[in-house]
C-alpha positions, 0 to 999 in steps of 0.5 A: 466490478471485480477488483480482484487482482487489480493493481494499486499504486498507493502514495502516503500509505504508512498512515492515515488515509493512505493506509485506509485505502491500502487496507480496503484495496487488499481486502478486495484482492488487489495486489497493492504497491504501498509507498511511503517515507515512513519505514515503521508505518509500512512495517506495520502496514506490511504484517497486517497483510496476512488478514486480507485476500490480496497483496501489500508490497512496501516500497520507500518512496519520497514523491517530491523527489523527481528522481526516485519517481 
């Protein structure tokens, strides 16, 4: 399957499994919307963007806040 250009919204993307999934998706050429409350972790993820063929955009989001989602 060709994932190039597809969009992935990933929560918990600043660290751990979420960050790994975001990096993998970007490496496959996907457009990644990375969401988390950890601004430092998102900044680190964003700094890695140049390594991948896809795009990563970061957004501060607390998914436990229904009004924010």
